[in-house]
N, C-alpha and C positions, 0 to 999 in steps of 0.2 A: 723149168716149164712154166709157160704163161698161165695165169689164173683167169679162167673164163668166168664171166658174171653176166647173167640175162643172154647168153650165146654169144657175146663179143669180146674182142681183146681188151678188157679193162685195163690190164697192166700197160700198155704201150701208152694209152690217153693219160694215165696216172703219172706216168714218169713224165711227159711233157708238162702236164699241171704243176708237178713238183719243182720242176725247173722254173717255169715262169712265174710261179708263186715266190719264190726266192728273189725274184726281180722286181716285187711289189706289186704286180699286177692283180687285178681281181679277177673274179670268175668270168664276167661277160668278156673281158678284156683278153683273157686266155683262149676262150672260144674263138673270137674274132682273129686272132694271131694264127690259130690253127686252120681258120678257113682261109686266111690269106696264103699259107703254105700250100693248102690244097689246090686253092685256084691257080698257081704259079706251076704247080705240079701238072695240072691238067692242059693247061695252056702252052706252055713252052718246055724245050729241052735245053739242058744245061751242060757245058763241059767243063766249068769248075766254078770256084765260090764267088770269083769276081762278076762272072757274067749274072749268076744268079742275084747278087746283091744289087746290082744294076737294075735288073727287071724288076724287083721288087720295090726299088724305089720309083721306077718309071711308071709301073702299071698299078701300084697298089696305094699309093699316095701316103698313108699315115706312116709316121716314124717307128721305126722298130727299136725296143729298148735294149740296143746293144750293137756292137761293131760287125764287121763282114764275118769274121770267124764264129763269132757267136750265133748268128742268124744261121749259117751253114750248118752248124751243129744242131739247132732247132729242127732245121729243114731235114735233115738226114734222119733224126729221130721220129719226125711227125708224118713225113710223106706217104708212108704206107697204111696211115689210118683210112678206114672205111668211113665216107661221110654218114652213111646211116648210122654206123656204130657212135661216131662223135655226136649225132642228134640225140641217139637214145641217152648216152652219157650225160649229155646237157640236161635232158628233160628228166630222166628217171632216175639216173645215179647223181642227181645234183647234191654236191656237197652242202647246199643250202638246206636240204630237207633232211628230217630223221630218218632212218632206215626203215622203220614200220611204215612211215608214209609212202618212201619210194616204193616198198614192196606192193603196198595197196594200190598205188596208181599202175605198177606193172601187172598186178593181177585183174583189175577191172579192165584197163584199156586194151591189153593183149587179147584177153579171152574174148571181150565183145566185139573187138574189131574182125575177129574170125566171123562172128554171126553175120556181120553187115556184108562180107562177100557173098553170103547165100541170098540176100536180099537183092545184091545187084543181079545175080544169076535169075533170080525169080522175076524181075520187072524188066530187065534187059534194055536199060535206058541209054540214050546215046551221050548224053552228057550228065557226069555226076559232080556234083560240089560236095566238097567235105570240109566242114568247120573245124578248125583247130586240129589240121593232120597231125601233130605231134602226138596226138593220142591214138594215131594208126601207124606209126612210124615201122612197126614190125612187119605190116602187111603191104606197104605202099609199093616197094620195090617190085616185088613179084605180080602185085595186083596191076599197076600201070604197064607191066612189061606183057602179062597174058593178055589184057583187054587193050591192045594197041588201037583197035577200031572205035574205042571210047575217049570222049573228051574227059579230062578230069580237070577241076578248079579247085585249088588248094587255098584255103584261106586262114592264115594265122595273125595272132595278134602280137608276136614277139618280132621284133625287127631283125636279130639275129637268125631267129628261125627262117625269116622270110630269105634272108642271105644264104642260109645253108641249104633250102629246098630248092632255090633257083639254081645252085651250083649242081645239086645232087640230080636235078632232073633236066639240065641244060640241053641234053642231047635227046631228051623225049619230046617229040614234038606235040605229043597228045596232053601234055601237062602244063598247066598255067599256075602261076604263083603270085600271091597278092596279100595285102594285110587288110585287116578290119579290126575294129575296136568292139569286141561283144559286150562291153560295158556302157558303151554309147547309148544315150536317149533315143537315137534313131539310127536304125540299122537299115543298109540297103544292100541287099544281096543280088549278085548276076543270076541270071536265069539258067535255070539246069531242070533236065527231067527229073532228077532224083536228088535231093539234099539230104546228106547224112550228119547227122550231130551226135555229139556226146557231151552236152552241157550241164554237166553234173558237179556240184560241190565246188570244183576249182578250176580255175583258167590260167593258162601259163602266160606271164607278163614279166618282161625285165628280169630274165632269168630266174622266176620264181612262180610257185604256185600260189595263186592268190584265191581268197574265198570269194565267191559269187554271191553277190547279196541281191535280195528281191528276185528270186529265180523265177516267179511266176510272171512278173513283167516283162524279164529278158525272152520267156518261152512265148509270150503273146507277141513280142516284136519280131520275132524270128518267123513265127507263124504267120503274121500279115504279109510277109515277103513271098509266101509260095504261090507261085503264078496258077492260073488255071490249068487243069489237067496234069499238074506235076505232082511228084510224090515226094513226101517228107518222111524220113525214118529216124526217130529220135529215141534216145535211152532217157529214162526218167525214174525217179526214187519218190515214193509216197512220204518218205522221211524229210524230203526237202520242203514240204509244204504245209502251213497251218492247214486246218481242215477246210474251212471255207474257201481259201485259196485253191484248193485241190479241186475243189467244187467246181469253181468257176472255169479252171483249166479244162475239165473234163466236159462241162456243159458248152463251152466253146466248141471243141473238137466235135461233140455230137451234133451240135446244130448246123456248124459251118463247114464241116470237112465229112469225108467219108472214110470212115475208119476202117482199114482192110483187115487188120488183124492185132491182137494183143499178144505179146510173147513174154511169157515168165521163163527166165533163163536161171536156172540154179547152178552157180558156180560149185567147183569142186570143194572150194572152202574159201573164206572170207579172210581179209588180212585188216587189221586194225579198224579204221572206220567203214571200210568195204563190207557191205552185208554180203550174203550168200545168195539172196534172190534179188535180181534186178530187172525191169521190164524194158522191152522195147516195142514202142507203137509204131505202126505203119498207117500213113493216112494218105489220101489223095483229095486234092482239091478239084472236085466235080460234082455236079448235080447229082441228087442221089433220090431214093425213094424215103419215104418218112419211115417205111417199116423194113429196111435192109437188115441183113444178117451180118454178124460180125464174129469172126473165130477167134478164140482164146486158146493158145497154145502153150503147153509145157514142155520146157526142153531141159536137159542136163548137160555140163559140159564136162569133160574129164580132164585128167591133168595133161594131155597130149592135146588138148583143145581140139578134141572130135565132139560133134553135137548130135545127141540123140533126141529125136522127136517123140515124146513119151505119149502124151495124148492131148486130144482137142475138144473143144465144146464149141457148139455153134449157138450163139444169143442174138436175139432180135434187139435191135438198138433201143427199143422203146422200154424193153425189159432192163438193158443195162444202165439207164438212167438212174434207177434206184438201187442199185448194187452198190453197196459200200466199199469193197474192194475189187479191184479189177484183176484177180488172181485165180488160177485155174482151180487150186485147191478149195478154195472159199466157194466159189461159184457153183463146182461140182456138188457141194456138201448141201447149199440152199436151193439148189434146183431139183433135189430129190422129192417125190411126192408132192403134198400141197403146201410145203412150207414157203415156196417162193411165192405163190400166189397169195398167200396170206401175209407175208412180209411186206408186198406191194400193194396191198388193199387198203381202203379207207376205213378199216375197222380201228377202233381205238384199242391202243395196246398199252398193257401195263405190266410191270414187273412181277413175276410171281411171287417173289420174297414180300412185295408190298400188299398182297391180298391173301396171303396164306400163312400157315405155320408149316415148316418143312423140319422134319425130325427124322433123324436115322436111328435106327435101333441101337442098342447097346448088348454087348456080349455079355450073357448072363451065366454066373457059375451056379448051378443047380441040377436036381435032379428029382425024379418022382419021390424016392426016399429019403431025400436028404431034409435036416431039419431047417426049417425057415418060420418067418411069421407070416408069410403071404404066399397063397398058391395061385398061381396064374397060368393061363394057356399062352402057347408060342406059336406064332405064325411065322414059317419058314418058306423058301422058295418052294419047295416041294408042295406046300399046302395051296399053291394057286395054280389054277388050270383055266381053260377056255371059260367053264361055266363059272368061275369066281373063287371063293374060299370055301372049302370043305371045312366047316367047324367041328364036325364029328370026330375028325382024325386029328386033330391038333395035340401037340405035346404038352402036358401039363407037369409044371415044375413047381418046388417050393424055394423061395429066396428070403434074404433077409432084407427088409426093406431098408434099413439103416444105411446100405451101400450106396443108396443114391435115390434121387427123388422119382420113385417109381411112376407116380401119377402123369408124369410128363410124357412117358412112354406107352401110356395106355391108349389102344384103339379106340375110336368112336365110330358109331354107325354113319356111313357117308364120306369116310377118310378114303383117299386114294392111296393105295399100296402098290409100290414098284418096287423093282430090283436095283440095287446100285453097284453091284459088283457082278463079275462075270461076262460073257458074251450074249447070254441068253436073256432076252427082255419080257419079263412077266409084270401084268399089273391087274389089279380089281378094285371093285369098290368094298370097303368093309361092310358086312352085314349086320343087322341087330342081333345083339348077344345079350345074355344076362351075366355072362362071367368075365372077370378081369383078363383082358387079352392084351397082349403086347406083340412086338415084332423083332425078328432076329437082327443081328448086325448087318446082314447083307440086303437088309431092305430099308425102304424111308416109307413115311407117310407124309401126304400132302393134305393140310386141312384148311381149305378156304374159308374166308369169313362169310357171314350171311348173303353178302350180295352175290355171291358166286357159287355155281354148282359143280360138285367134283366129277360129275357124269360128262359135263362140257370138257373139263380139263383132260379128261381121259381120252377123248376123241382126238 
């Protein structure tokens, strides 16, 4: 029984690899030889090994590392290989990569390419430019077949992949294949209504995944190619940028493009360097109002690559400028109440720990009748209500002061006391009292310095 990996017959391809590796061929040459066989299979019908060998010499040019009988043996073994299985094997199950990294690529690219199908349905473009189509290989055959009325332009940076895609889509009149160098200082892209890109972390070149350096410069070069009224849909990760570079990219998008939506996609699980949360931004190069709204959407994808739209928030462009993370969960939290307005105001802001002492209560072992050298009142959660703290009903206990530095935990008039455990939030300003009073372990007190008022903190 053949072993299936990533949904294709890996065993058949592996057998061809094994035979040709024993002939001293490297990975790229092996792929080239299999492509030669698939080309001959699709172009000609052969009655015997002599006519096959003659056609190979006449139409494919390069010398084969073996005689007529050996070529016929390899042809018989490889002729039933599916071209997309071969591309998948070359890109995903590449012997040059570690297993963990291969699975990581498969997890990211396969899952996210399903999302881009939704983008095409959403904007209904007539022409679609896909950068690095090897990252979409699982979806391309069905996508180009279902959307025969759309024009697809595939740009790859690997010469063997161009050869493979040309062969794979030779009979599809709606598909064009070309090459481009994504690492070049100048990038010129053909016109298309919608450009789709997954330029993150690595790009596939010369049979290997290679790290993309200066990712922010790459994005800016690609963005400059987006023509007026065209859409650009791309995957990005915060982790790729130093903070100031990420701010520059976001500023460029907000000032020069119309951001249609920001999509946070939660994968079922991450693999290796692949995080669970990735982001897809949809933009359009068009004139826009300064105060237009942007939708931030949260998605989840299950193991069967089914997408579920969980929630969405509408944010004004000017508000989004000052938000640190373009993520649904983060934005939903800071948007509640007056917190968002405060964070985006010009009021001077300081860290609480820099202007106040913050102390959590200690668990006290003592009782009204126990022996101890100090008697204190204990404020608990039940001691706090809407009116403040009821000093008349506090529990009074005896403790031995030598157990810890008690004075640190004594409450003073004006301290802000609030809960730190449980789901119920209570807070109050400590009133004046002549008795030693402390707080239970489920409370904290905040004691601002003389320049700040705890009543303001309570607001």
